[in-house]
SERO-360226 format. One record per residue: z, y, x of N, C-alpha, C, O in turn; residue in three letters; residue number from 0. Coordinates in steps of 0.1 Angstrom, whole numbers. Atoms other than C-alpha are relative to their C-alpha. Layout:
SITE   n_up  n_north  n_east  ca_up  ca_north  ca_east   c_up  c_north  c_east   o_up  o_north  o_east   aa    i
SITE      Z        Y       X      Z         Y        X      Z        Y       X      Z        Y       X  ala  NUM
...
END
This chain:
SITE   n_up  n_north  n_east  ca_up  ca_north  ca_east   c_up  c_north  c_east   o_up  o_north  o_east   aa    i
SITE      0      -12       8      0         0        0      0       13       9     -7       22       6  met    0
SITE     -1      -11      -9      9        24       28    -14        3       7    -18       14       9  lys    1
SITE     13       -1      -6    -24        17       45    -10        6     -10    -18       15      -6  gly    2
SITE      9       -6      11    -43        24       12      3       15      -2     -6       23      -3  phe    3
SITE     -3      -14       2    -24        56        7     -4        9      11     -9       20       9  leu    4
SITE      4       -8     -11    -30        68       42    -15        3       0    -20       14       3  ser    5
SITE     14       -1       0    -67        62       38     -5       11     -10    -14       18      -7  tyr    6
SITE      4      -10      10    -70        82        6      8       13      -1      5       21      -9  phe    7
SITE     -8      -12       0    -44       108       13     -7       13       1     -4       23      -5  ala    8
SITE      7      -12      -2    -69       133       25     -7        6     -12    -10       17     -13  gly    9
SITE      6       -5      13    -83       135      -10     10        7      -9      7       16     -16  arg   10
SITE    -10       -5       9    -51       141      -28     11        9       6     18       16      -2  tyr   11
SITE    -10       -8      -7    -29       158       -2     -7        8      10    -16        3      17  ile   12
SITE      8       -9      -9    -41       188       17      3       -3      15     -6       -1      23  ala   13
SITE     -3        3     -14    -23       178       49     15        2       3     23        5      -6  gly   14
SITE    -14       -2      -3     10       181       68      3       15       1     15       19      -1  asp   15
SITE     -3      -14      -4      7       219       76     -6        9     -11    -16        6     -18  glu   16
SITE      4       -9      10      4       249       53    -14        6       3    -22        9      -6  arg   17
SITE     14       -4      -3    -28       260       72    -10       -9      -6    -21       -4     -10  gly   18
SITE     10        9       6    -45       229       59     -1        3     -15    -11        2     -21  glu   19
SITE      0       -3      15    -34       238       23     -8       13      -2    -15       14     -12  ala   20
SITE      8      -13       1    -48       273       28    -15       -3       0    -23        3      -8  ile   21
SITE     15        3      -2    -82       259       39     -5       -8     -12    -16       -5     -17  glu   22
SITE      4        7      12    -83       235        9     -1       10     -12    -11       10     -19  val   23
SITE      0      -11      10    -75       265      -14    -13        8       2    -19       12      -8  ala   24
SITE     12       -8      -3   -103       285        3    -13       -7      -5    -22       -1     -10  arg   25
SITE     12        8       4   -128       257       -3     -1       -1     -15    -12        0     -21  glu   26
SITE      0        0      15   -118       255      -40     -5       13      -5    -12       14     -15  leu   27
SITE      5      -13       4   -123       292      -43    -15        2       0    -20        9      -8  asn   28
SITE     14       -1       0   -159       288      -33     -7       -6     -12    -19       -3     -15  thr   29
SITE      5        6      12   -164       268      -65      6        8     -12      6        3     -23  his   30
SITE     -6       -8      11   -147       296      -86     13       -7      -6     16       -5     -18  ser   31
SITE    -12        7       4   -115       274      -88     11        6       8     10        8      20  ile   32
SITE    -12       -5      -7    -81       289      -80     10      -11       3      8      -23      -1  val   33
SITE    -10       11      -5    -51       270      -65     14        4      -4     17       16      -6  ala   34
SITE    -14       -2      -1    -14       266      -67      5       -9      11      3      -21      10  thr   35
SITE     -4        8     -12      1       254      -34     15       -3      -1     23        5      -4  ile   36
SITE    -14        5       1     32       233      -33      3       -7      14     -3      -16      18  asp   37
SITE     -6        7     -12     52       224       -1      8      -11      -5     19       -9     -10  asn   38
SITE     -6       12       6     62       189       -9     14       -2       5     17        0      17  leu   39
SITE    -14        3      -4     99       181       -9      8        0     -13      5        7     -23  gly   40
SITE     -8        1      12    126       172      -34     14       -7       4     14      -14      14  glu   41
SITE    -13        6      -1    163       161      -37      6        1      14     12       -8      19  asn   42
SITE     -6       -2     -13    174       177       -5     16        0      -2     20        6     -12  val   43
SITE    -14        1       1    211       171        2      7        9      10     20        9      10  lys   44
SITE     -6       -8     -11    216       195       31     -4       14      -2    -16       17      -4  asp   45
SITE      3      -14       2    219       232       27     -9        6      10    -17       15       6  glu   46
SITE      9       -5     -10    202       239       59    -15       -4      -2    -24        4       0  lys   47
SITE     13        4       4    172       219       48     -6        8     -11    -18       11     -11  glu   48
SITE      5       -9      11    170       239       16     -4       14       5    -14       19       0  ala   49
SITE      3      -13      -6    171       271       36    -13       -1       8    -21        9       8  glu   50
SITE     12        1      -7    143       258       58    -12        0     -10    -23        4      -7  glu   51
SITE     10        0      10    123       252       26     -4       14      -4    -15       18      -6  ser   52
SITE      2      -14       3    127       288       17     -8        7      10    -18       15       7  val   53
SITE      7       -6     -11    115       299       51    -15       -4       0    -24        4       2  val   54
SITE     14        5       1     84       277       47     -8        7     -11    -19       11     -10  glu   55
SITE      7       -6      11     76       292       13     -3       15       3    -13       20      -1  tyr   56
SITE      2      -14      -4     80       328       26    -12        1       9    -20       10       8  leu   57
SITE     12        0     -10     55       319       54    -12       -3      -8    -23        3      -5  ala   58
SITE     11        3       8     32       304       28     -5       12      -8    -17       15      -8  leu   59
SITE      3      -12       7     33       335        7     -7       10       9    -17       16       5  ile   60
SITE      6       -9      -9     25       356       37    -14       -5       4    -23        3       5  asn   61
SITE     13        5      -4     -4       333       47    -10        2     -12    -22        5      -9  asp   62
SITE      8       -3      12    -18       336       11     -5       14       0    -17       17      -2  ile   63
SITE      3      -14      -1    -17       373       15    -10        3      11    -20       10       9  lys   64
SITE      8       -4     -12    -32       375       50    -14       -6      -1    -24        0       3  glu   65
SITE     13        6       1    -61       351       42     -8        4     -12    -20        2     -12  thr   66
SITE      6       -4      12    -68       364        8     -5      -11     -10    -12       -9     -19  gly   67
SITE      3       11      10    -71       330       -9      6        2     -13     17        8     -14  val   68
SITE     -5       -1      14    -67       329      -46      9      -11      -4      4      -22      -7  gln   69
SITE     -9       11       3    -36       309      -51     14        6      -4     18       16       1  ser   70
SITE    -14       -3       3     -1       310      -66      8      -11       7      2      -18      16  thr   71
SITE     -8       11      -6     28       287      -56      7       -8     -10     10       -3     -21  ile   72
SITE     -8        9       8     47       258      -71     11       -5       8     10       -7      20  ser   73
SITE    -11        6      -7     81       245      -62      9       -7      -9      9       -6     -21  leu   74
SITE     -9        8       7    108       221      -72     15        5       3     18        9      14  lys   75
SITE    -13       -5      -2    144       232      -77      9       -9       9     18       -5      16  leu   76
SITE     -8        8      -9    158       201      -60     -4        2      15      3       -2      24  thr   77
SITE      4       -4     -14    138       212      -29      7       13       4      9       15      16  his   78
SITE     -8      -13      -2    158       245      -32     15       -3       1     22        7       3  met   79
SITE    -14        3      -1    191       226      -33      7       -2     -13     20       -1     -13  gly   80
SITE     -7        2      13    198       218      -69     10      -11       0     20      -11      -7  leu   81
SITE    -10       11      -1    215       186      -60     12        4       8     22       -3       7  asp   82
SITE    -12       -5      -7    239       206      -39      8        9      -9     20        7     -12  ile   83
SITE     -6       -9      10    246       234      -64    -11        7      -7    -22       11      -2  ser   84
SITE      9       -8       8    228       252      -92     -1       14       5    -12       20       5  glu   85
SITE      0      -13      -5    238       285      -77     -9        1      13    -16       11      14  glu   86
SITE      8       -1     -13    222       277      -43    -15       -1      -4    -23        6       2  leu   87
SITE     14        2       3    190       265      -59     -6       13      -6    -17       17      -4  ala   88
SITE      4      -12       6    188       297      -80     -2       11      10    -12       19       9  glu   89
SITE      1      -11     -10    195       320      -51    -13       -2       9    -20        7      12  lys   90
SITE     11        2      -9    169       303      -29    -14        2      -7    -23        8      -2  asn   91
SITE     12       -2       8    143       303      -57     -3       14      -2    -14       19      -2  thr   92
SITE      2      -14       2    149       339      -64     -5        7      12    -13       17      11  glu   93
SITE      5       -6     -12    143       348      -28    -15       -1       1    -22        8       5  thr   94
SITE     14        3      -1    109       332      -30     -8        8     -11    -18       14      -8  ile   95
SITE      7       -7      11    100       347      -64     -1       15       3    -11       21       0  ile   96
SITE      1      -14      -3    109       382      -53    -11        3      10    -18       13       9  lys   97
SITE     10       -2     -10     87       379      -22    -14       -2      -6    -23        6      -3  glu   98
SITE     13        2       6     58       365      -43     -3       12      -9    -14       17     -10  ala   99
SITE      2      -12       9     63       394      -68     -4       12       7    -12       20       1  gly  100
SITE      5      -12      -8     58       420      -41    -15        0       1    -21       10       2  lys  101
SITE     14        2      -2     23       406      -37     -7       -3     -14    -19       -6     -14  leu  102
SITE      5        3      13     18       402      -75     -5      -15      -1    -15      -17      -7  lys  103
SITE      3       14       1     18       364      -71      9       -7      -9     21       -3     -10  lys  104
SITE     -7        8       9     30       339      -96      7      -12       6      1      -18      15  phe  105
SITE     -7       12      -5     55       311      -89      4       -9     -12     10       -4     -22  ala  106
SITE     -3       10      11     58       280     -111     10      -10       5      9      -16      15  arg  107
SITE    -10       10      -3     89       258     -111     -4      -13      -7     -6      -13     -19  val  108
SITE      4       13       5     79       222     -115     12       -6      -7     23       -4      -4  asp  109
SITE    -11        8       7     98       199     -139      1      -13       7     -9      -20      10  met  110
SITE     -3       13      -7    115       169     -124      5      -10     -11      3       -8     -23  glu  111
SITE     -5       10       9    132       139     -140      9        7     -11     14       18      -9  gly  112
SITE     -7       -6      11    151       144     -173     14        5       3     19       13      -4  ser  113
SITE    -14       -4      -3    185       147     -157      0       15       5     11       21       6  arg  114
SITE      1      -14      -5    172       181     -143     -5        9     -11     -6       21      -8  tyr  115
SITE      7       -9       9    155       194     -174      8       12      -5      3       23      -4  thr  116
SITE     -8      -11       5    183       215     -189      3       10      10      1       22       8  gln  117
SITE     -4       -9     -11    193       230     -156    -13        8       5    -12       19       8  arg  118
SITE     13       -7      -4    156       238     -148     -3       11     -10     -6       22      -6  thr  119
SITE      3      -10      10    150       255     -181     10       12       1      6       23       0  val  120
SITE    -10      -11      -1    183       275     -178     -2        9      12     -2       21      10  asp  121
SITE      2       -8     -12    175       286     -143    -12        9      -1    -11       21       2  thr  122
SITE     12       -8       1    140       297     -151      2       12     -10     -3       23      -8  val  123
SITE     -3      -10      10    152       316     -182      8       12       7      5       23       4  val  124
SITE     -8      -11      -7    178       335     -161     -9        8      10     -8       20      11  arg  125
SITE      8       -6     -10    153       342     -133    -11        9      -7    -14       20      -2  leu  126
SITE     10       -7       7    127       354     -158      5       13      -6     -2       23      -8  his  127
SITE     -6      -12       4    151       380     -171     -1       11      10     -1       23       7  glu  128
SITE      1      -10     -11    148       397     -137    -14        0       6    -18       10      12  lys  129
SITE     12        1      -7    114       385     -125    -11       -6     -10    -10      -18     -13  his  130
SITE      9        6       9     84       381     -148    -10       -9       6    -18      -16      -2  glu  131
SITE     10        8      -7     63       363     -122      5      -15       2      1      -21      12  asn  132
SITE     -4       14      -1     80       329     -128     -2       -7     -13      0       -2     -24  val  133
SITE      2        9      12     71       301     -152      5      -14       3     11      -16      14  gly  134
SITE     -6       13      -1     80       265     -157    -10      -11      -6    -18       -7     -14  val  135
SITE      8       11       6     64       231     -164      9       -7     -11     21       -9      -9  ala  136
SITE     -7        8      11     73       211     -196     -8      -13      -2    -20      -13      -3  ile  137
SITE      6       13       1     67       174     -201      0       -4     -15     10       -5     -21  gln  138
SITE      1        4      14     54       163     -235      5      -14      -3      6      -17     -15  thr  139
SITE     -5       13       2     67       128     -230     15        1      -5     20       -8     -11  cys  140
SITE    -15       -1       4    103       141     -236      1        5     -15     -6       13     -19  leu  141
SITE     -3       -3      15    116       143     -272      5       14      -2      3       20     -12  arg  142
SITE     -6      -13       1    133       176     -265    -10       11       2     -7       23       0  arg  143
SITE     10      -10      -5    101       194     -254     -4       10     -11     -7       22      -8  ser  144
SITE      4       -9      11     93       209     -288     10       12       0      6       23      -2  arg  145
SITE    -10      -10       1    126       228     -288     -1        9      13      1       21      12  ala  146
SITE      1       -7     -13    121       238     -251    -12       10      -1    -11       22       3  asp  147
SITE     11       -9       1     86       252     -258      2       12     -10     -2       23      -7  val  148
SITE     -4      -11       9     99       272     -288      8       10       7      5       22       5  lys  149
SITE     -8      -10      -7    125       288     -266     -8        8      10     -6       20      11  leu  150
SITE      8       -7     -10    101       296     -238    -10        9      -5    -13       20       0  leu  151
SITE      9       -9       7     76       311     -262      8       13      -4      3       24      -2  ile  152
SITE     -8      -11       4    104       333     -276      4        9      12      5       21      10  glu  153
SITE     -4       -8     -12    114       344     -240    -12        5       7    -11       13      17  lys  154
SITE     12       -5      -6     78       351     -231     -3       -6      14     -9        0      23  gly  155
SITE      1        7     -13     79       325     -202    -13       -9       0    -14      -17     -10  ile  156
SITE     12        8      -1     46       309     -191      4      -14       2     12      -18      10  ser  157
SITE     -2       14       0     45       272     -196    -12       -8       6    -23       -5       1  val  158
SITE     10        9      -4     25       246     -177      3      -13      -7     14      -19      -5  arg  159
SITE     -2       12       8     21       217     -201     -5      -12       6    -17      -13       9  leu  160
SITE      4       13      -6     20       182     -186      5      -11      -9     14      -10     -17  val  161
SITE     -4       12       7     24       147     -200     13       -5       6     22       -9      -1  lys  162
SITE    -12        5      -7     50       137     -174     -2      -13       7     -9      -22       2  gly  163
SITE      3       12      -8     50       112     -146     13       -8       4     12      -17      12  ala  164
SITE    -12        7      -3     86       100     -146      3      -10     -10      1       -9     -22  tyr  165
SITE     -4       11       9     99        68     -161     13        4      -6     23        6       1  lys  166
SITE    -12       -4       8    124        77     -188      4      -10     -11     -5      -17     -16  glu  167
SITE     -4        9      11    145        57     -213     -6        5     -14     -8       16     -16  pro  168
SITE      6       -4      13    131        56     -249      8        9      -9      2       16     -18  pro  169
SITE     -8      -10       8    160        76     -263     -3       14       4      1       24      -3  asp  170
SITE      2      -13      -6    149       105     -241    -15        3      -1    -19       15      -3  ile  171
SITE     14       -2      -1    111       100     -239     -7       -9     -10     -3      -20     -12  ala  172
SITE      8        9       9     84        86     -262     -6      -11       9    -11       -9      19  tyr  173
SITE      5       11      -8     76        51     -250    -15       -3      -1    -21       -9       7  pro  174
SITE     14        3       3     41        50     -265     -9       12       4     -6       23       1  asp  175
SITE     10      -10      -5     11        69     -250     -5        8     -12     -6       20     -10  lys  176
SITE      6       -8      12     -2        79     -285     10       10      -4      6       21      -9  lys  177
SITE    -10      -10       4     31        97     -292      1       11      10      3       23       7  asp  178
SITE      0      -10     -11     30       115     -258    -12        9      -2    -11       21      -1  val  179
SITE     12       -7       2     -6       125     -265      1        9     -13     -4       21     -13  asp  180
SITE     -2       -8      13      3       137     -301      9       12       3      6       23      -2  glu  181
SITE     -9      -11      -4     31       157     -286     -7       11       8     -5       23       6  ser  182
SITE      8       -9      -8      8       172     -261     -9        9      -8    -10       21      -7  tyr  183
SITE      9       -8       8    -18       182     -287      8       10      -8      3       22      -9  ser  184
SITE     -7       -9       8      8       198     -309      6       12       8      4       24       4  thr  185
SITE     -6      -11      -8     26       218     -282    -11        8       7     -9       20       9  leu  186
SITE     12       -7      -5     -8       227     -266     -5       11      -9     -7       23      -5  met  187
SITE      5       -9      10    -19       244     -298     10       11      -2      6       23      -4  lys  188
SITE    -10      -10       2     14       262     -302      0       10      12      1       22       9  glu  189
SITE      0       -8     -11     12       275     -267    -13        9       1    -12       21       4  leu  190
SITE     12       -8       0    -24       286     -270      0       11     -10     -5       22      -8  leu  191
SITE     -1      -10      11    -16       305     -302     10       11       4      8       23       1  leu  192
SITE    -11       -9      -1     17       320     -292      6        2      14     14       11      17  lys  193
SITE     -6        0     -13     24       314     -255     -5       11       9    -15       18       6  gly  194
SITE      4      -10     -10     22       336     -225     -8       -6      11     -2      -13      20  asn  195
SITE      9        6     -10     -8       325     -204      4      -14       3      7      -17      15  arg  196
SITE     -4       14      -3     -1       288     -208    -10       -7       9    -22       -3      10  pro  197
SITE      9        8      -9    -15       263     -183     -1      -14      -7      9      -21      -9  ala  198
SITE      3       13       6    -31       232     -200     -3      -10      12    -14      -10      16  ile  199
SITE      1        8     -12    -24       207     -172     -2      -15      -4      7      -22      -6  ala  200
SITE      3       13       3    -42       175     -180    -14       -4       5    -22        5       7  thr  201
SITE     13        5      -4    -71       153     -169     -6       -8     -11    -17      -14     -10  his  202
SITE      4        7      12    -75       138     -204    -11        8      -6     -9       18     -12  asp  203
SITE     12       -8       6   -110       148     -215      1        2     -15     -4       12     -20  glu  204
SITE     -1       -1      14   -102       142     -251      9       13      -3      5       21     -12  arg  205
SITE     -8      -12       2    -74       168     -249     -6       13       4     -4       23      -2  leu  206
SITE      8      -12      -5    -95       192     -229    -10        4     -10    -11       16     -13  ile  207
SITE     10       -4      10   -122       191     -255      7        5     -12      1       14     -19  glu  208
SITE     -8       -5      11    -96       195     -282      4       15       2      4       23      -7  glu  209
SITE     -4      -13      -3    -84       226     -264    -12       10      -1    -10       21      -6  ala  210
SITE     12       -8       0   -119       240     -260     -4        3     -14     -7       15     -17  arg  211
SITE      3       -3      14   -126       236     -297     10        9      -6      6       19     -14  arg  212
SITE    -10       -8       7    -93       251     -307     -1       15       4      1       23      -5  phe  213
SITE      1      -14      -4    -97       283     -286    -12        6      -6    -11       18     -10  val  214
SITE     12       -6       6   -132       288     -300      3        3     -15     -1       13     -20  glu  215
SITE     -2       -2      15   -121       283     -336     10       11      -3      9       17     -14  glu  216
SITE    -10       -9       2    -92       306     -332     -2       13       8      7       22       8  asn  217
SITE      3      -13      -6   -108       334     -312      9        3      12     12       14      15  gly  218
SITE     -9       -2     -12    -86       328     -281     -8        3      12    -17       -5      15  ile  219
SITE      8       -3     -12    -99       344     -250      2      -10      11     13      -16      13  ser  220
SITE     -1       10     -11   -107       321     -221      8        5      12     13       -2      21  arg  221
SITE     -9       -6     -11    -88       345     -198     15        0      -3     23        3       5  ser  222
SITE    -14        0       5    -56       340     -218      7      -13       3     19      -15       0  gly  223
SITE     -7       13      -3    -49       304     -205     -8       -6      12    -18       -1      16  phe  224
SITE      7        7     -11    -58       280     -177      0      -15      -3      8      -20     -10  glu  225
SITE      0       14      -1    -68       245     -173      5       -3      15      1        3      24  phe  226
SITE     -5        3     -13    -49       229     -144     -1      -15       3      1      -24      -6  gln  227
SITE      1       14      -4    -55       196     -125      5       -2      14      7        8      21  met  228
SITE     -5        3     -13    -44       178      -94    -12        0      10    -23       -3       6  leu  229
SITE     10        1     -11    -63       179      -61     -6      -14       0      1      -24       1  leu  230
SITE      7       13      -2    -89       152      -59     -2       -8     -13     -9      -18     -13  gly  231
SITE      1        7      13    -87       142      -96    -10        8      -9     -9       20     -11  ile  232
SITE     10       -6       9   -117       148     -119     -7       12       6     -7       23       0  arg  233
SITE      6      -11      -7   -134       170      -94    -13        5      -7    -15       17      -7  arg  234
SITE     12       -5       7   -167       171     -113      4        8     -12     -2       18     -15  thr  235
SITE     -4       -7      12   -149       181     -145      6       14       4      3       24      -3  leu  236
SITE     -6      -13      -4   -130       209     -126    -12       10       2    -11       21      -3  gln  237
SITE     11       -9      -3   -163       224     -114     -8        3     -13    -12       15     -15  lys  238
SITE      7       -2      13   -179       220     -149      7       11      -8      1       20     -14  glu  239
SITE     -8      -10       8   -151       239     -166      0       14       6     -1       24      -1  leu  240
SITE      1      -13      -6   -152       266     -140    -13        7      -2    -14       19      -5  ala  241
SITE     13       -5       2   -189       270     -144     -2        5     -15     -9       14     -18  arg  242
SITE      1       -4      14   -184       273     -182      9       12      -3     10       17     -14  asp  243
SITE     -8      -12       2   -161       303     -176     15       -1      -3     21        9      -6  gly  244
SITE    -14        2       2   -127       288     -179      7        2      13      2        0      24  tyr  245
SITE     -8        0     -12    -99       295     -154      5      -14       3     11      -20      -5  ile  246
SITE     -4       13      -4    -93       263     -135      8        1      13      4        8      22  val  247
SITE     -9       -1     -11    -64       260     -112      4      -15       5      7      -23      -3  arg  248
SITE     -2       13      -6    -59       230      -88     13        0       8     15        9      16  val  249
SITE    -13        2      -7    -25       218      -76     -3       -5      14     -8      -16      15  tyr  250
SITE      2        4     -13    -26       216      -38     13       -2       8     20        7      12  val  251
SITE    -12        3      -7      3       198      -22     -2       -2      15    -13       -7      19  pro  252
SITE      1        2     -14     10       197       15     14       -3       5     24        0      -1  tyr  253
SITE    -13        2      -6     38       188       39      2      -14       6     -5      -23       2  gly  254
SITE     -2       13      -7     50       160       62      7      -10      -8      7      -22      -5  pro  255
SITE     -7       10       8     70       144       34     -9       -6     -11     -4      -12     -21  asn  256
SITE      9        5      11     38       134       14      1      -15      -2      0      -19     -14  trp  257
SITE     -1       14       2     42        97       20     12       -4      -8     11      -12     -18  met  258
SITE    -12        3       8     78        95        7     -2        5     -15      2       -2     -24  ala  259
SITE      2       -6      14     67       117      -23     -9       -9      -8     -5      -13     -19  tyr  260
SITE      9        8       8     38        95      -33      6      -14      -2      5      -19     -14  ile  261
SITE     -6       13       2     57        62      -28     10        1     -11     11       -9     -19  met  262
SITE    -10       -2      11     85        75      -51     -8        0     -14     -3       -6     -23  arg  263
SITE      8       -1      13     59        84      -78     -6      -13      -4     -5      -16     -16  arg  264
SITE      7       13       3     41        51      -76     11      -11      -4      8      -19     -12  leu  265
SITE    -11       10       4     74        31      -78      5        3     -14     10       -6     -20  lys  266
SITE     -6       -3      12     85        50     -108     -8       -5     -12     -2      -10     -22  glu  267
SITE      8        4      12     56        41     -131    -13       -7       5    -20       -1      13  arg  268
SITE     12        7      -4     28        15     -127    -12        8      -5    -23        7       1  lys  269
SITE     12       -8       6      6        39     -148     -5       10      11    -16       14      11  glu  270
SITE      4       -9     -10      6        63     -118    -10       -6       9    -19        0      14  asn  271
SITE      9        7      -8    -11        37      -97    -14       -1      -7    -24        2       0  val  272
SITE     12        1       7    -37        30     -123     -8       13      -2    -20       14      -1  tyr  273
SITE      6      -13       2    -43        67     -128     -8        4      13    -19        9      12  phe  274
SITE      6       -3     -13    -51        72      -91    -13       -8       2    -23       -3       6  val  275
SITE     12        9      -3    -74        42      -89    -12        3      -9    -23        1      -5  met  276
SITE     11       -3      10    -94        52     -120     -9       12       5    -21       13       2  arg  277
SITE      7      -12      -3   -104        85     -103     -4        0      15     -8       11      21  his  278
SITE      3        1     -14   -110        73      -67    -15        5       3    -17       12      13  val  279
SITE     14       -3      -3   -148        77      -70     -6       11      -8    -18       13      -8  phe  280
SITE      4      -11       7   -150       108      -91     -4       11      10     -8       22       6  asp  281
END
């Protein structure tokens, strides 16, 4: 498995260094596709490591500025020290958001496993009261997400809508794909109608076509939302959507921790393996 992952990593991971991520973003920009760059890392247990993550993100923001690539940033609260303390994670995240805000750049807080959901939403709500350039991801597999989306719409906080890649118990998440998809469709429409520049983050062509029809039928501007996808997944579709005038943003991960990150994701759900395999030749 590790040999397989190493072989294909160049397609799905920008590289070990932020300069490689910048170059991937630059290449995406040539196809009228923008990026969001994420320095991979999660569940840090050492305060010094969390501080080093902040330093790396500040350098990344500066590189985005200096190179002129069209990219925002994404980060995880456990990379900022959430497993140590909520206060530490919020302080570190605010440092990054403030620096991004100086350059009029947006920062998205990724959603992690369900045990972090409430703390992540609470942290983003507090940060958004002071910094409008922060948003959050919401997973439609979770039963609680309808209430979370309602709150975030009321607060004017931008949502990246994803299905969710974590294995969760059935009392917390929908066990059947059809229910996850139905939740996605419902929340997607709610966000397109009432949300603040939502990100429709899916590779599901049926849902993408549903979104396209919905915005046309309801007179929603193509500049008022984004389609988002992962690096290396549905590359042809990414370019087609961009050519059709939609904003397309690709998630560009980088960092030396990429192997551990991928291995954890693949161990969590067998569906993650099938998903990668289905799109190897796209």
